[in-house]
N, C-alpha and C positions, 0 to 999 in steps of 0.2 A: 297651515294653516291659515281662514282666509281673519280678515279684520274683527269683522263680528265678534268671530268667537274669540278673539284677543282680549277686544273688549270687554265682551263677558269674565273672561280670565282675570283683569285686573280690577273689572268691579268688585269682584270677589276677594281680591286680595286687598283690597283698599277695605271693604268691611271687615275682614279678619284682621286688620291692624288695629283700626278705631275700636274694633271691642277687645283686642288684647290690654289696650290702656283700660277700660272699666268692665265692666259684665254688668247686667241687669241685677243680678245680685248680688256686687258689691257697692254697688252706689243707691240699693235700696239700704241695705246695713249702714251706709253712711247717713242716708237719711234721717234714719231710724235712732240712730246715736245722736246727730243733731237734733234730734227734738226732744229725745230724753234727758239730753245735756241742760236742756230750759227745764222741762216739765216731766221729772223723774218718774215721778205717780202717776202722770197720767193717760188717757187714752189714748194705742197709736196702733194704729194698723195697716200694712204695706203688702198691696200681692201684683203681682204679674201677670196681667189680664191677655186670651190669647186666641181672642174671639176674632171678629170679623176685621178689627184693627186693631192692633199689638198695641197696650196702653201698660201704663205703671199705676195705679189706685193710690193712693195715701185718704187714709178716715183716722180724724183727731181734735181733739177737743182737748179742755182745761180740768176736765177732773176725772177720776178713775170710774170704770163703771160700775161702781159699786154705789156713785153718790146720785148719778143718773136719775130723774122721777118717773117712776113705773118703768125702769131699767130699759128706756129709750135712749137711742142714742144722740136725736135731734133735741132733746131736752138738755144738751150739755150746753151753755150759756156762750160758748164759740162752736159748734160741732162744724166741725170743715169737709170737704171733700177736695181733693187735687187730683190731677191727672195730668201724666206726662206722657205726650205721644213724642211719637222719634223713633220706636223700636218693632225693629222687623226681621223675621226669622229669628226672632229668640236672640237678638241682640240689640246692641246702642247705636243709635244712628250718629252721623256725624255733628248733626244741628239735631236736638230737640224744643222739644215747647211743653211749658208748664202752664196751667188753667188753672182755674177754680170751678169746681162744677156746685158749688156750697159754698158759705162762711163768709169770713174776712173781718168778721167784726165780734166782741162781746157785749152781749146783751147785760146793760145794768139797770138797778133800780133808778125811774127818771127823777129829772129834773121839775121836772112839770109835771105834777099832780093830776092833770086831768089824762093821763098815757100811762099804759097799762105798762111800758117799760121804756129804758132810755138802751143807746146803741151808741158803741166807740168803734170807731175803723182802725183797722190794723196797719191799715195803707197798702192793701194786696198790690200788687203789678203782672199782669202776665209778663212771660220771658221765654225769648228765644234762647239760644246758645248751648256751645257744648255739654256734654256730662259735667266737666269740673263746670261750667258758670253759671248752670243750673242748680247743685248742693249750694254753691256759694250762695246765691240768691236764697236757697229754701232757707237757709242757716239764718241768714242776716233776718229773711221775715219771720220766722222761730226768735228770733233773739227782742224782735220788737212785740212778738205777741206778748213775750216775758216781762217788757218794760209797760206796755199798757195795763197789764195783767196786775203787777205790781203797786201801781201808780191807783188803779180803782178799788185796789185792796184795803189800800191805806185806810181809806174812807171804812166807815162805820156802815154793816151790813151793806158795803157796796154801793152805797147810795153816793154818789158822787156831784161837786160843787159845781159852778159855772167857770174857776178858776181849772178844776182838773179835768174838764172837757180841754180847755185851751190846750193844756201841757202832752194830751194824750195823742190829741191835732198835731202837735210840733213834733212827737217821738213818729206820724206817721207819715211826716215827708210829703203831703198831699198838698201842690200849688193849692190858690185860692179860689181858680176855676176850676182847677180837678174837683175841689172838695163840694161849692157850686152846681158844679153837674149830675155828682151823685145822691146830692142834696134833692136833687129837680126830680133824677130818671129811676133813683132808688139800686141796689147793687145786687138784685136775682138776675137782673140779663145784661148788666151792665158794667163792663170795666174800666180800668187806666193802663196804658200798655208801658210796661218800662223800658225806660232810653237804653237803645243800643249806639254807645259813644254818644256822638251826637245826632244822631239818627229819634227821629221822636220823642227829642228831646222837650219839654212844653215849655212857651217861652210870649212870654204879654198873654194874652188872652187865646191864646193857639193854643190847644188840650190836644191828645193823641186817646183814642179810648176806641175800643171794640165789643161788639155785643158779640154773647158768649154762644149765642148757637147760630153764629156766622150768616144772617140774614143779613140776603143779599140787596135788602130795598134799606139800609140801614141810613146809610147817607142822605137819601132822599126823607127820611123817614125823620133825623135830628133837624137837618132844612126847614121840616114844618115849625117848628118848637118854639114859643114866645120869646126865649133867653137864649137862642141862636141865632147868631147872622147867617152860618151858610157852614155847611158840610162835603165834605169830598172823600174817595177815598185818597189813603195819604202814598198810597204804591208803594214800589219797594218789594221787599223779597214775602211778603205778609197780607196778601190782598184783603183779611179781615181789619187791617185799622183803618181808623177813619182819622183824621184831621179835621179839627172842628173850631170855627173861629166861636168865642163867646161873647152876648154882648156885653163891652164896658158897662160897668158899674160904676 
């Protein structure tokens, strides 16, 4: 048996061992259970997509379907779509990555009368890790969602005072510079990276971000913004991560 054949068989065995620990169906079931433990009556759907790039897609909000205005998912005040990559041939890879395609915040009545609505962020960060680490990451995120929703619900008609906004921000655990970054660029195309041990951990005015569509010109674009000192690829295992030096205030 030649070396190439042996290598192929070893890879196949490794995949089998990984998938034996947790199957896509088991991960999906555990993710749904984690969400329902925080929002038992709210909408949650999850499916395994086997298209060009296999993935697991989650769609969820904080309301039951019957409460959506005009029956439209996007009218849920926290409508979210999260996608888990790293599935291959119907099996979970050793390392997965979860990203947000939509969501990450709760729409509320504004404190500013000139605005149509306000927004409180849940503190979403993309994450790479084993299936068990992804499950833990999402479980913690669902818990943070519940905390923010509870905090805003205590106010009449979801109208939140400035003090409550501060409390909700504390729950999301963004640093001051991460918060400023998202305030400046918005969270439709940009996100904050979850630290992996000491890697990608924000320090001082240095933060780690990513473009949700993996724009190759992300570093160059960010370097040209007036609130950024400089930006460059963070290197390492994830080429989409950008290291940003924010201008000190």
